[in-house]
DOPA-439932 format. One line per field, with one value per atom (N, C-alpha, C, O): z, y, x. Coordinates in nm, 3 decimals. Layout:
// DOPA-439932
up	[Z;...]
north	[Y;...]
east	[X;...]
This chain:
// DOPA-439932
up	[4.389;4.238;4.135;4.012;4.268;4.200;4.091;3.978;4.134;4.105;4.033;3.983;4.023;3.920;3.766;3.683;3.760;3.705;3.538;3.426;3.595;3.561;3.513;3.400;3.602;3.515;3.352;3.242;3.422;3.285;3.184;3.087;3.188;3.075;3.006;2.895;3.121;3.071;2.995;2.905;3.043;2.944;2.837;2.807;2.818;2.722;2.596;2.489;2.624;2.566;2.546;2.451;2.623;2.538;2.459;2.413;2.422;2.396;2.242;2.144;2.231;2.101;2.033;1.921;2.112;2.030;2.001;1.880;2.035;2.011;1.905;1.872;1.899;1.775;1.656;1.558;1.655;1.526;1.475;1.359;1.581;1.472;1.448;1.333;1.501;1.442;1.317;1.213;1.318;1.210;1.090;0.986;1.096;0.998;0.946;0.827;1.058;0.994;0.869;0.792;0.878;0.794;0.688;0.580;0.743;0.612;0.493;0.375;0.567;0.414;0.368;0.247;0.454;0.386;0.240;0.126;0.347;0.243;0.100;-0.006;0.117;-0.001;-0.136;-0.248;-0.026;-0.120;-0.216;-0.319;-0.214;-0.217;-0.314;-0.385;-0.309;-0.414;-0.509;-0.513;-0.636;-0.736;-0.810;-0.906;-0.798;-0.818;-0.758;-0.657;-0.780;-0.697;-0.618;-0.507;-0.759;-0.754;-0.621;-0.544;-0.629;-0.515;-0.364;-0.266;-0.372;-0.221;-0.101;-0.073;-0.064;-0.006;0.207;0.308;0.170;0.273;0.387;0.359;0.553;0.630;0.726;0.819;0.667;0.677;0.863;0.936;0.910;0.990;1.024;1.130;0.880;0.970;1.006;1.106;0.955;0.983;0.830;0.800;0.781;0.680;0.500;0.492;0.411;0.248;0.221;0.289;0.099;0.065;-0.078;-0.127;-0.148;-0.299;-0.325;-0.332;-0.345;-0.370;-0.531;-0.550;-0.575;-0.721;-0.705;-0.742;-0.632;-0.608;-0.540;-0.573;-0.445;-0.318;-0.362;-0.319;-0.457;-0.542;-0.639;-0.654;-0.722;-0.822;-0.689;-0.691;-0.611;-0.529;-0.481;-0.398;-0.572;-0.420;-0.300;-0.219;-0.247;-0.088;-0.053;0.034;-0.075;0.013;0.013;0.079;-0.117;-0.119;-0.043;-0.033;0.026;0.084;0.175;0.225;0.217;0.377;0.479;0.458;0.605;0.702;0.773;0.894;0.743;0.780;0.669;0.695;0.563;0.443;0.413;0.337;0.503;0.438;0.530;0.627;0.475;0.570;0.629;0.564;0.758;0.817;0.823;0.931;0.738;0.765;0.648;0.528;0.732;0.580;0.564;0.649;0.422;0.388;0.288;0.233;0.246;0.234;0.099;0.092;0.003;-0.147;-0.131;-0.200;-0.082;-0.034;-0.149;-0.162;-0.317;-0.388;-0.424;-0.536;-0.321;-0.309;-0.349;-0.447;-0.291;-0.208;-0.356;-0.435;-0.382;-0.468;-0.426;-0.323;-0.544;-0.546;-0.507;-0.488;-0.502;-0.456;-0.281;-0.196;-0.268;-0.119;-0.053;0.059;-0.161;-0.049;0.048;0.160;-0.125;-0.130;0.013;0.110;-0.017;0.115;0.205;0.295;0.244;0.368;0.422;0.529;0.358;0.389;0.408;0.487;0.351;0.336;0.438;0.470;0.483;0.584;0.746;0.843;0.722;0.859;0.920;1.031;0.744;0.754;0.832;0.899;0.778;0.825;1.001;1.105;0.968;1.173;1.252;1.340;1.233;1.331;1.285;1.389;1.208;1.260;1.239;1.217;1.254;1.392;1.534;1.640;1.528;1.708;1.731;1.814;1.612;1.650;1.617;1.589;1.625;1.612;1.756;1.837;1.788;1.893;2.053;2.151;2.026;2.125;2.139;2.247;2.034;2.009;2.033;2.030;2.051;2.103;2.236;2.289;2.287;2.467;2.552;2.662;2.368;2.469;2.434;2.494;2.360;2.350;2.429;2.422;2.513;2.588;2.683;2.783;2.697;2.870;2.878;2.993;2.719;2.763;2.798;2.833;2.775;2.802;2.974;3.053;2.993;3.132;3.241;3.362;3.142;3.252;3.132;3.034;3.156;3.071;3.123;3.237;2.962;3.002;2.991;2.901;3.139;3.157;3.136;3.156;3.095;3.048;2.934;2.896;2.825;2.695;2.658;2.553;2.747;2.795;2.812;2.783;2.843;2.926;2.811;2.764;2.749;2.587;2.544;2.471;2.479;2.376;2.379;2.282;2.509;2.539;2.532;2.487;2.573;2.610;2.417;2.373;2.344;2.191;2.121;2.032;2.175;2.148;2.179;2.086;2.306;2.341;2.238;2.161;2.242;2.182;2.030;1.980;1.963;1.791;1.766;1.831;1.648;1.602;1.425;1.377;1.368;1.193;1.161;1.166;1.108;0.945;0.839;0.813;0.806;0.651;0.630;0.713;0.450;0.413;0.415;0.373;0.447;0.409;0.279;0.191;0.294;0.202;0.041;-0.082;0.126;0.107;0.071;-0.051;0.118;0.096;0.095;0.038;0.150;0.154;0.265;0.295;0.318;0.497;0.575;0.632;0.580;0.701;0.821;0.897;0.880;0.981;1.104;1.052;1.204;1.289;1.310;1.268;1.371;1.461;1.543;1.512;1.667;1.752;1.841;1.796;1.979;2.071;2.143;2.235;2.122;2.237;2.240;2.271;2.200;2.262;2.170;2.201;1.983;1.922;1.871;1.752;1.916;1.919;2.018;2.053;2.052;2.093;2.243;2.282;2.295;2.420;2.573;2.691;2.536;2.583;2.568;2.483;2.675;2.671;2.560;2.518;2.525;2.432;2.228;2.131;2.250;2.123;2.120;2.020;2.224;2.238;2.214;2.149;2.300;2.268;2.169;2.166;2.029;1.915;1.870;1.830;1.846;1.767;1.836;1.744;1.947;1.967;1.899;1.824;1.915;1.866;1.663;1.629;1.580;1.475;1.433;1.329;1.564;1.571;1.575;1.494;1.632;1.645;1.517;1.482;1.407;1.315;1.200;1.094;1.215;1.079;1.119;1.027;1.211;1.254;1.192;1.164;1.190;1.097;0.990;0.928;0.953;0.776;0.720;0.603;0.806;0.738;0.770;0.723;0.828;0.819;0.728;0.666;0.679;0.532;0.436;0.362;0.424;0.344;0.369;0.301;0.494;0.474;0.408;0.316;0.452;0.380;0.216;0.171;0.169;0.060;0.002;-0.112;0.060;-0.027;0.036;0.014;0.095;0.164;0.039;0.034;-0.051;-0.223;-0.271;-0.309;-0.232;-0.289;-0.260;-0.319;-0.066;0.005;-0.027;-0.033;-0.047;-0.060;-0.244;-0.277;-0.304;-0.444;-0.476;-0.579;-0.323;-0.346;-0.398;-0.457;-0.411;-0.461;-0.364;-0.399;-0.230;-0.084;0.003;0.040;0.032;0.147;0.312;0.400;0.337;0.475;0.472;0.590;0.397;0.397;0.354;0.234;0.428;0.426;0.498;0.495;0.543;0.610;0.777;0.827;0.823;0.960;1.036;1.140;1.023;1.112;1.103;1.172;0.984;0.949;1.058;1.077;1.100;1.101;1.252;1.297;1.326;1.437;1.480;1.564;1.404;1.482;1.399;1.416;1.321;1.305;1.447;1.478;1.520;1.618;1.763;1.861;1.724;1.825;1.855;1.950;1.717;1.696;1.686;1.628;1.741;1.778;1.901;1.921;2.000;2.143;2.213;2.314;2.161;2.157;2.115;2.181;2.028;2.005;2.135;2.213;2.148;2.253;2.375;2.399;2.446;2.562;2.543;2.627;2.430;2.393;2.473;2.594;2.401;2.480;2.608;2.688;2.610;2.788;2.925;3.025;2.884;2.975;2.968;3.062;2.818;2.861;2.870;2.877;2.870;2.969;3.175;3.275;3.126;3.267;3.284;3.275;3.320;3.286;3.446;3.437;3.561;3.703;3.583;3.588;3.526;3.463;3.372;3.410;3.279;3.200;3.263;3.250;3.360;3.455;3.527;3.526;3.578;3.655;3.517;3.516;3.325;3.296;3.214;3.135;3.286;3.210;3.298;3.281;3.380;3.508;3.540;3.594;3.523;3.421;3.329;3.322;3.236;3.070;3.052;2.959;3.145;3.127;3.200;3.161;3.360;3.500;3.471;3.428;3.452;3.445;3.447;3.390;3.535;3.504;3.475;3.503;3.409;3.377;3.206;3.101;3.235;3.086;3.007;2.892;3.088;3.006;2.931;2.824;2.994;2.884;2.816;2.705;2.838;2.768;2.731;2.788;2.562;2.505;2.524;2.584;2.483;2.581;2.551;2.636;2.443;2.373;2.484;2.509;2.524;2.559;2.750;2.820;2.784;2.918;2.928;3.036;2.836;2.840;2.840;2.886;2.777;2.752;2.870;2.868;2.984;3.124;3.195;3.247;3.176;3.313;3.253;3.306;3.176;3.093;3.178;3.259;3.131;3.210;3.323;3.347;3.428;3.521;3.635;3.758;3.558;3.609;3.598;3.673;3.515;3.455;3.520;3.510;3.596;3.640;3.804;3.871;3.818;3.966;3.996;4.058;3.921;3.911;3.896;3.963;3.827;3.803;3.973;4.013;4.043;4.125;4.298;4.404;4.285;4.298;4.324;4.413;4.166;4.139;4.265;4.372;4.200;4.254;4.371;4.423;4.418;4.561;4.672;4.748;4.602;4.628;4.591;4.676;4.483;4.459;4.559;4.608;4.582;4.710;4.810;4.839;4.890;4.949;4.938;5.037;4.832;4.855;4.837;4.831;4.828;4.778;4.930;4.973;4.991;5.167;5.282;5.403;5.205;5.268;5.269;5.354;5.106;5.052;5.137;5.194;5.120;5.225;5.345;5.380;5.441;5.576;5.559;5.621;5.466;5.495;5.454;5.480;5.364;5.308;5.483;5.529;5.492;5.683;5.803;5.908]
north	[1.683;1.740;1.704;1.698;1.670;1.657;1.567;1.586;1.460;1.306;1.242;1.130;1.348;1.373;1.368;1.278;1.531;1.542;1.474;1.486;1.397;1.326;1.171;1.123;1.137;1.050;1.082;1.028;1.210;1.218;1.277;1.309;1.305;1.229;1.181;1.205;1.062;0.959;0.870;0.790;0.890;0.767;0.926;0.955;0.966;1.075;1.050;1.048;1.016;1.000;0.845;0.806;0.751;0.609;0.605;0.493;0.711;0.756;0.796;0.737;0.861;0.936;0.803;0.775;0.703;0.600;0.521;0.538;0.467;0.348;0.435;0.395;0.524;0.571;0.565;0.503;0.642;0.658;0.508;0.466;0.444;0.276;0.253;0.229;0.257;0.253;0.384;0.343;0.454;0.551;0.483;0.455;0.444;0.440;0.301;0.272;0.196;0.057;0.064;-0.027;0.219;0.245;0.304;0.308;0.374;0.490;0.410;0.443;0.286;0.202;0.123;0.100;0.052;-0.045;0.059;0.030;0.211;0.273;0.280;0.223;0.349;0.368;0.174;0.147;0.101;-0.064;-0.051;-0.112;0.036;-0.009;0.129;0.116;0.232;0.418;0.368;0.271;0.393;0.346;0.418;0.357;0.536;0.630;0.777;0.811;0.861;0.929;1.045;1.087;1.053;1.182;1.129;1.204;1.014;0.933;0.989;0.992;1.039;0.998;1.140;1.243;1.076;1.234;1.215;1.145;1.294;1.304;1.394;1.494;1.372;1.408;1.530;1.607;1.504;1.517;1.496;1.595;1.372;1.284;1.224;1.180;1.247;1.316;1.396;1.415;1.485;1.673;1.705;1.805;1.643;1.693;1.672;1.659;1.674;1.736;1.565;1.508;1.513;1.385;1.428;1.528;1.330;1.300;1.195;1.080;1.241;1.146;1.045;0.926;1.108;1.081;0.968;0.852;1.033;0.920;0.779;0.661;0.836;0.722;0.574;0.460;0.649;0.541;0.459;0.339;0.548;0.457;0.365;0.250;0.386;0.295;0.198;0.215;0.041;-0.065;-0.076;-0.042;-0.145;-0.113;-0.180;-0.107;-0.295;-0.307;-0.304;-0.361;-0.191;-0.079;0.029;0.089;0.083;0.228;0.250;0.149;0.350;0.382;0.357;0.294;0.371;0.294;0.387;0.369;0.480;0.575;0.539;0.588;0.468;0.412;0.257;0.207;0.186;0.067;0.021;0.087;-0.128;-0.216;-0.328;-0.410;-0.365;-0.514;-0.559;-0.612;-0.553;-0.592;-0.663;-0.636;-0.782;-0.889;-0.809;-0.785;-0.758;-0.755;-0.850;-0.908;-0.888;-0.987;-0.887;-0.769;-0.996;-0.910;-0.879;-0.778;-0.915;-0.882;-0.907;-0.853;-1.004;-1.030;-1.048;-1.063;-1.043;-1.041;-0.894;-0.870;-0.797;-0.623;-0.547;-0.584;-0.430;-0.410;-0.264;-0.197;-0.241;-0.161;0.000;0.099;-0.003;0.163;0.124;0.153;0.096;0.029;0.007;0.035;-0.057;-0.104;0.016;0.031;0.106;0.254;0.367;0.408;0.392;0.457;0.399;0.469;0.238;0.193;0.252;0.312;0.241;0.246;0.409;0.442;0.500;0.598;0.695;0.812;0.605;0.666;0.650;0.725;0.525;0.455;0.544;0.577;0.570;0.630;0.798;0.848;0.847;1.008;0.993;1.059;0.893;0.862;0.848;0.930;0.737;0.709;0.881;0.925;0.945;1.051;1.182;1.277;1.175;1.285;1.215;1.275;1.120;1.078;1.161;1.250;1.100;1.136;1.234;1.228;1.352;1.487;1.507;1.544;1.500;1.450;1.465;1.536;1.378;1.283;1.391;1.433;1.419;1.516;1.678;1.765;1.695;1.797;1.836;1.947;1.718;1.719;1.695;1.732;1.567;1.579;1.768;1.821;1.854;1.963;2.093;2.210;2.034;2.129;2.086;2.154;1.925;1.953;1.995;2.015;2.031;2.107;2.216;2.278;2.242;2.412;2.402;2.309;2.576;2.590;2.625;2.607;2.684;2.625;2.591;2.660;2.470;2.357;2.411;2.442;2.418;2.444;2.281;2.225;2.253;2.158;2.152;2.058;2.255;2.210;2.168;2.100;2.194;2.170;2.037;1.996;1.951;1.894;1.740;1.623;1.770;1.710;1.695;1.584;1.820;1.810;1.769;1.725;1.697;1.670;1.550;1.477;1.509;1.316;1.273;1.164;1.355;1.293;1.309;1.201;1.368;1.435;1.250;1.199;1.171;1.145;0.969;0.888;0.934;0.907;0.872;0.777;0.968;0.968;0.989;0.990;1.004;1.021;0.864;0.764;0.877;0.740;0.817;0.927;0.644;0.683;0.575;0.489;0.583;0.490;0.485;0.570;0.382;0.352;0.178;0.091;0.188;0.080;-0.074;-0.082;-0.164;-0.281;-0.287;-0.251;-0.379;-0.372;-0.512;-0.509;-0.594;-0.686;-0.649;-0.663;-0.613;-0.615;-0.408;-0.370;-0.329;-0.170;-0.178;-0.079;-0.282;-0.220;-0.139;-0.163;-0.066;0.051;0.017;-0.025;0.013;-0.023;0.077;0.145;0.095;0.194;0.141;0.031;0.220;0.237;0.364;0.480;0.304;0.394;0.347;0.256;0.407;0.405;0.288;0.321;0.136;0.050;-0.088;-0.098;-0.164;-0.279;-0.366;-0.449;-0.297;-0.391;-0.275;-0.245;-0.246;-0.118;-0.215;-0.158;-0.324;-0.374;-0.288;-0.175;-0.376;-0.357;-0.469;-0.435;-0.553;-0.608;-0.745;-0.769;-0.816;-0.983;-1.059;-1.142;-1.057;-1.135;-1.061;-1.106;-0.978;-0.882;-0.912;-0.958;-0.885;-0.917;-1.054;-1.080;-1.155;-1.270;-1.328;-1.436;-1.302;-1.379;-1.277;-1.326;-1.143;-1.060;-1.141;-1.188;-1.155;-1.205;-1.277;-1.258;-1.425;-1.516;-1.532;-1.596;-1.436;-1.371;-1.337;-1.346;-1.291;-1.219;-1.300;-1.282;-1.390;-1.485;-1.557;-1.618;-1.545;-1.627;-1.547;-1.593;-1.420;-1.316;-1.278;-1.262;-1.272;-1.170;-1.246;-1.192;-1.395;-1.468;-1.501;-1.540;-1.468;-1.422;-1.294;-1.259;-1.238;-1.071;-1.072;-0.965;-1.128;-1.183;-1.249;-1.179;-1.366;-1.391;-1.254;-1.234;-1.172;-1.111;-0.970;-0.879;-1.017;-0.863;-0.911;-0.845;-1.057;-1.147;-1.078;-0.982;-1.150;-1.140;-0.964;-0.943;-0.874;-0.709;-0.671;-0.556;-0.743;-0.678;-0.621;-0.533;-0.726;-0.658;-0.482;-0.380;-0.539;-0.408;-0.335;-0.294;-0.307;-0.207;-0.122;0.001;-0.225;-0.171;-0.141;-0.073;-0.166;-0.091;0.040;0.105;0.057;0.230;0.165;0.257;0.079;0.018;0.023;0.053;-0.009;-0.055;0.032;0.018;0.166;0.218;0.179;0.257;0.046;0.028;-0.086;-0.119;-0.191;-0.321;-0.397;-0.392;-0.462;-0.518;-0.409;-0.426;-0.332;-0.224;-0.304;-0.396;-0.238;-0.299;-0.215;-0.268;-0.164;-0.090;-0.184;-0.197;-0.235;-0.280;-0.465;-0.525;-0.507;-0.625;-0.602;-0.673;-0.510;-0.440;-0.435;-0.502;-0.345;-0.338;-0.503;-0.512;-0.607;-0.711;-0.781;-0.851;-0.788;-0.853;-0.811;-0.876;-0.676;-0.609;-0.576;-0.520;-0.643;-0.722;-0.822;-0.849;-0.938;-1.069;-1.038;-0.996;-1.052;-0.936;-0.934;-1.000;-0.850;-0.751;-0.861;-0.849;-0.940;-1.053;-1.150;-1.177;-1.178;-1.294;-1.217;-1.261;-1.085;-1.030;-1.033;-1.093;-0.975;-0.956;-1.157;-1.165;-1.267;-1.359;-1.411;-1.463;-1.385;-1.403;-1.357;-1.417;-1.222;-1.160;-1.165;-1.169;-1.164;-1.239;-1.429;-1.488;-1.495;-1.593;-1.528;-1.547;-1.440;-1.429;-1.283;-1.189;-1.286;-1.170;-1.070;-0.950;-1.111;-0.960;-0.923;-0.803;-0.966;-0.858;-0.816;-0.910;-0.756;-0.813;-0.653;-0.554;-0.708;-0.534;-0.426;-0.303;-0.492;-0.385;-0.320;-0.197;-0.429;-0.297;-0.176;-0.084;-0.239;-0.114;-0.058;-0.001;-0.047;0.049;0.128;0.233;0.110;0.201;0.284;0.390;0.180;0.258;0.351;0.430;0.360;0.364;0.372;0.364;0.393;0.434;0.322;0.387;0.202;0.173;0.032;0.001;-0.065;-0.242;-0.314;-0.434;-0.253;-0.320;-0.351;-0.290;-0.460;-0.535;-0.626;-0.670;-0.638;-0.708;-0.668;-0.707;-0.603;-0.507;-0.379;-0.367;-0.269;-0.210;-0.206;-0.223;-0.161;-0.157;-0.056;0.049;-0.079;0.046;0.159;0.234;0.230;0.386;0.389;0.508;0.374;0.369;0.366;0.429;0.315;0.338;0.466;0.520;0.496;0.619;0.772;0.879;0.738;0.881;0.865;0.966;0.774;0.769;0.836;0.946;0.722;0.835;0.904;0.902;0.968;1.147;1.243;1.315;1.227;1.230;1.271;1.390;1.160;1.161;1.199;1.187;1.239;1.325;1.485;1.576;1.489;1.594;1.654;1.776;1.578;1.653;1.713;1.816;1.542;1.567;1.723;1.808;1.740;1.826;1.951;2.049;1.956;2.102;2.121;2.223;1.968;2.057;2.058;2.099;2.015;2.118;2.195;2.232;2.235;2.397;2.458;2.504;2.435;2.512;2.554;2.665;2.408;2.400;2.526;2.620;2.428;2.606;2.760;2.849;2.781;2.927;2.966;3.079;2.901;2.896;2.934;3.054;2.844;2.919;3.007;3.078;3.025;3.198;3.300;3.418;3.266;3.371;3.426;3.538;3.298;3.363;3.367;3.357;3.388;3.482;3.580;3.646;3.622;3.770;3.860;3.969;3.772;3.833;3.865;3.968;3.792;3.818;3.903;4.010;3.869;3.994;4.171;4.272;4.137;4.255;4.346;4.453;4.238;4.268;4.325;4.339]
east	[0.903;0.874;0.969;0.962;1.111;1.240;1.226;1.271;1.154;1.170;1.075;1.087;0.932;0.872;0.925;0.920;0.989;1.094;1.144;1.094;1.273;1.366;1.209;1.204;1.129;1.040;0.965;0.960;0.911;0.827;0.883;0.814;1.037;1.094;1.163;1.210;1.172;1.234;1.100;1.128;0.941;0.860;0.794;0.678;0.864;0.830;0.887;0.825;1.095;1.133;1.140;1.208;1.079;1.024;0.910;0.888;0.811;0.709;0.782;0.738;0.853;0.923;0.971;0.928;1.079;1.130;1.006;0.986;0.940;0.860;0.680;0.569;0.735;0.672;0.744;0.701;0.884;0.947;0.976;0.968;1.009;1.010;0.822;0.783;0.775;0.617;0.596;0.545;0.613;0.596;0.699;0.641;0.902;0.945;0.878;0.889;0.792;0.757;0.635;0.603;0.575;0.437;0.464;0.406;0.607;0.648;0.729;0.742;0.782;0.906;0.781;0.789;0.613;0.586;0.488;0.452;0.475;0.393;0.503;0.475;0.614;0.693;0.700;0.743;0.630;0.674;0.570;0.594;0.415;0.317;0.263;0.164;0.322;0.307;0.302;0.378;0.223;0.286;0.366;0.411;0.402;0.456;0.537;0.474;0.634;0.721;0.571;0.539;0.520;0.458;0.336;0.276;0.329;0.205;0.246;0.171;0.399;0.409;0.396;0.457;0.292;0.248;0.373;0.368;0.429;0.504;0.476;0.410;0.527;0.485;0.598;0.578;0.680;0.853;0.836;0.831;0.829;0.833;1.010;1.054;1.087;1.257;1.260;1.329;1.194;1.276;1.341;1.406;1.321;1.407;1.317;1.195;1.384;1.324;1.389;1.474;1.317;1.351;1.360;1.307;1.442;1.405;1.332;1.375;1.180;1.089;1.147;1.172;1.147;1.225;1.299;1.280;1.407;1.555;1.502;1.515;1.446;1.332;1.231;1.214;1.188;1.144;1.211;1.190;1.315;1.373;1.434;1.392;1.496;1.583;1.493;1.403;1.542;1.514;1.493;1.579;1.332;1.332;1.459;1.505;1.558;1.629;1.786;1.873;1.782;1.895;1.891;1.999;1.779;1.736;1.818;1.868;1.849;1.918;1.876;1.773;1.896;1.848;1.727;1.736;1.618;1.564;1.439;1.329;1.450;1.379;1.360;1.278;1.468;1.465;1.337;1.298;1.266;1.217;1.237;1.302;1.191;1.231;1.095;1.066;1.003;0.862;0.844;0.842;0.827;0.762;0.651;0.565;0.657;0.505;0.412;0.506;0.333;0.278;0.218;0.184;0.225;0.228;0.039;0.021;-0.076;-0.205;-0.245;-0.355;-0.189;-0.258;-0.423;-0.471;-0.481;-0.635;-0.646;-0.716;-0.591;-0.628;-0.603;-0.516;-0.698;-0.750;-0.630;-0.642;-0.510;-0.391;-0.456;-0.385;-0.596;-0.611;-0.635;-0.551;-0.687;-0.705;-0.584;-0.542;-0.535;-0.382;-0.290;-0.242;-0.308;-0.223;-0.290;-0.225;-0.427;-0.516;-0.494;-0.449;-0.510;-0.456;-0.313;-0.320;-0.182;-0.090;-0.071;0.017;-0.135;-0.062;-0.173;-0.152;-0.306;-0.352;-0.282;-0.280;-0.234;-0.120;-0.005;0.037;0.035;0.122;0.149;0.239;0.015;0.007;-0.072;-0.060;-0.137;-0.152;-0.063;-0.039;0.002;0.167;0.249;0.297;0.266;0.352;0.323;0.399;0.161;0.076;0.103;0.085;0.135;0.120;0.240;0.257;0.345;0.465;0.549;0.668;0.455;0.472;0.400;0.485;0.330;0.276;0.347;0.324;0.424;0.546;0.679;0.720;0.726;0.786;0.757;0.845;0.656;0.617;0.602;0.616;0.569;0.571;0.739;0.780;0.844;1.021;1.030;1.124;0.956;1.073;0.995;1.031;0.865;0.806;0.825;0.801;0.887;0.953;1.074;1.116;1.202;1.310;1.340;1.441;1.173;1.185;1.223;1.212;1.282;1.271;1.119;1.112;1.005;0.880;0.817;0.791;0.796;0.716;0.599;0.564;0.520;0.346;0.238;0.175;0.265;0.158;0.037;-0.039;0.017;-0.198;-0.189;-0.284;-0.056;0.005;0.023;-0.025;0.100;0.163;0.037;0.063;-0.037;-0.164;-0.233;-0.258;-0.273;-0.359;-0.312;-0.401;-0.165;-0.120;-0.117;-0.095;-0.142;-0.066;-0.251;-0.285;-0.336;-0.498;-0.488;-0.528;-0.464;-0.506;-0.445;-0.514;-0.315;-0.270;-0.318;-0.319;-0.351;-0.482;-0.560;-0.547;-0.651;-0.766;-0.783;-0.895;-0.681;-0.652;-0.712;-0.683;-0.808;-0.833;-0.798;-0.770;-0.827;-0.835;-0.829;-0.741;-0.982;-1.102;-0.962;-0.877;-0.976;-0.860;-0.955;-0.980;-0.991;-1.021;-0.958;-0.843;-1.005;-0.921;-0.929;-1.008;-0.761;-0.654;-0.802;-0.797;-0.893;-0.946;-1.078;-1.089;-1.171;-1.288;-1.335;-1.437;-1.260;-1.282;-1.391;-1.457;-1.406;-1.456;-1.399;-1.292;-1.445;-1.393;-1.326;-1.413;-1.211;-1.129;-1.054;-0.965;-1.065;-1.064;-0.909;-0.874;-0.832;-0.723;-0.721;-0.749;-0.676;-0.672;-0.552;-0.483;-0.516;-0.393;-0.449;-0.524;-0.429;-0.462;-0.345;-0.226;-0.430;-0.366;-0.272;-0.187;-0.337;-0.307;-0.171;-0.169;-0.118;0.041;0.148;0.251;0.134;0.217;0.280;0.250;0.362;0.421;0.324;0.327;0.275;0.163;0.265;0.350;0.223;0.264;0.214;0.296;0.150;0.066;0.113;0.174;0.064;0.160;0.318;0.372;0.380;0.522;0.587;0.688;0.481;0.575;0.545;0.603;0.440;0.460;0.524;0.630;0.529;0.638;0.803;0.870;0.855;0.929;0.968;1.064;0.870;0.877;0.977;1.076;0.879;0.893;1.037;1.102;1.060;1.190;1.262;1.354;1.271;1.424;1.431;1.532;1.259;1.343;1.355;1.396;1.318;1.310;1.491;1.571;1.517;1.641;1.811;1.918;1.763;1.860;1.882;1.982;1.689;1.713;1.737;1.721;1.771;1.839;1.951;1.990;2.053;2.141;2.186;2.266;2.176;2.162;2.140;2.237;2.050;2.019;2.142;2.190;2.152;2.302;2.407;2.457;2.464;2.534;2.534;2.596;2.460;2.466;2.445;2.487;2.398;2.361;2.532;2.569;2.608;2.724;2.843;2.929;2.790;2.903;2.857;2.915;2.675;2.660;2.747;2.846;2.659;2.665;2.825;2.834;2.954;3.056;3.069;3.167;3.020;3.006;2.927;2.915;2.866;2.754;2.643;2.586;2.585;2.450;2.336;2.222;2.371;2.288;2.381;2.498;2.246;2.339;2.332;2.369;2.280;2.236;2.216;2.210;2.196;2.184;2.303;2.329;2.374;2.523;2.621;2.743;2.581;2.667;2.686;2.620;2.784;2.824;2.715;2.678;2.691;2.567;2.418;2.317;2.470;2.337;2.334;2.228;2.445;2.467;2.422;2.332;2.478;2.498;2.342;2.282;2.302;2.108;2.009;1.888;2.080;2.006;2.048;1.952;2.123;2.212;2.126;2.090;2.114;2.048;1.873;1.818;1.811;1.691;1.666;1.561;1.758;1.762;1.726;1.612;1.815;1.785;1.700;1.680;1.637;1.537;1.394;1.291;1.402;1.322;1.363;1.272;1.433;1.489;1.376;1.264;1.442;1.365;1.261;1.194;1.191;1.008;0.984;0.964;0.990;0.979;0.995;0.917;1.118;1.139;1.072;1.033;1.075;0.992;0.836;0.757;0.807;0.627;0.621;0.514;0.745;0.702;0.692;0.623;0.827;0.877;0.853;0.932;0.679;0.600;0.636;0.610;0.685;0.745;0.876;0.905;0.921;1.040;0.938;0.868;0.859;0.773;0.784;0.855;0.631;0.620;0.725;0.717;0.806;0.978;0.985;0.986;0.992;1.022;0.945;0.969;0.835;0.694;0.727;0.835;0.688;0.745;0.825;0.789;0.912;1.045;1.087;1.150;1.017;1.014;0.879;0.891;0.711;0.601;0.540;0.423;0.558;0.492;0.432;0.337;0.395;0.296;0.357;0.462;0.264;0.275;0.194;0.197;0.099;-0.011;0.045;0.024;0.115;0.089;0.024;0.035;-0.037;-0.194;-0.312;-0.360;-0.338;-0.462;-0.392;-0.444;-0.287;-0.253;-0.123;-0.015;-0.180;-0.006;0.092;0.067;0.184;0.308;0.284;0.331;0.215;0.217;0.065;0.085;0.003;-0.113;-0.101;-0.180;-0.032;0.056;0.159;0.184;0.202;0.284;0.216;0.256;0.112;0.052;-0.047;-0.117;-0.090;-0.161;-0.035;-0.017;0.046;0.152;0.209;0.320;0.211;0.226;0.179;0.237;0.010;-0.098;-0.073;-0.056;-0.066;-0.098;0.031;0.033;0.114;0.278;0.236;0.271;0.175;0.189;0.067;0.057;-0.044;-0.160;-0.091;-0.101;0.004;0.050;0.100;0.036;0.258;0.272;0.192;0.224;0.110;0.051;-0.062;-0.117;-0.062;-0.148;-0.037;-0.084;0.077;0.174;0.246;0.323;0.187;0.264;0.187;0.226;0.041;-0.118;-0.077;-0.067;-0.047;-0.048;0.041;0.019;0.174;0.305;0.227;0.233;0.167;0.133;0.036;0.038;-0.026;-0.143;-0.059;-0.065;0.041;0.072;0.176;0.193;0.262;0.279;0.194;0.230;0.090;-0.011;-0.052;-0.077;-0.047;-0.105;-0.005;-0.028;0.141;0.236;0.266;0.326;0.203;0.213;0.083;0.089;-0.023;-0.137;-0.124;-0.181;-0.048;-0.022;0.092;0.089;0.224;0.276;0.252;0.316;0.104;0.124;-0.052;-0.091;-0.071;-0.170;-0.103;-0.166]
């Protein structure tokens, strides 16, 4: 039981980290497509209030880190603006909802006596939650769920890593151009020392994604440590973690029930 507790906390913190990044990507993309400050529907994923007017008026390249987009957004020149906005808003609310569930699990595990029934329920809710949004081109319904496409598997990681190896040096150049605006207090993040450090980390992470996808036993070992699963072929990162949380919590419950049954037997014998 002692060894199960740190593992479930570790993989849950990894889940929170992954969902934070996914949510941030969708949030910054959403900010890039909303037509006005009044249109911003904020789900408090940052656990703090925001100034919508200031945020909307600030160019994306000058926003602070939590609102800064690393994603190379397509212009969606053929997409209808309403569909683009609905799609972006839906995805942001979907991922921010998953993040809230992950944070609930982390908070529950930090309690002196975690309720593993609630943890199992929250993990299954993350795995089973889906969202249907319109295509930005045709408005045809697209269903989003926890699975392969979220990343964390060999195929997706390999191509994301390749993109990152090209994208990171480009962002270094962008940061160099923005360094003047940072020191002039126009830019809050891009061009700062933290930005260059994060860009180098992004490059290293991309290199790791490519290498571990080619030398896949490394990816399997890393996945086992971070998600409690070796399956880097057919399952995404989030799916592996929620499956791991569910199985570990169920084992813990079984052990707890067995211990309680043993105590009940001893008490009955003492009474007898």
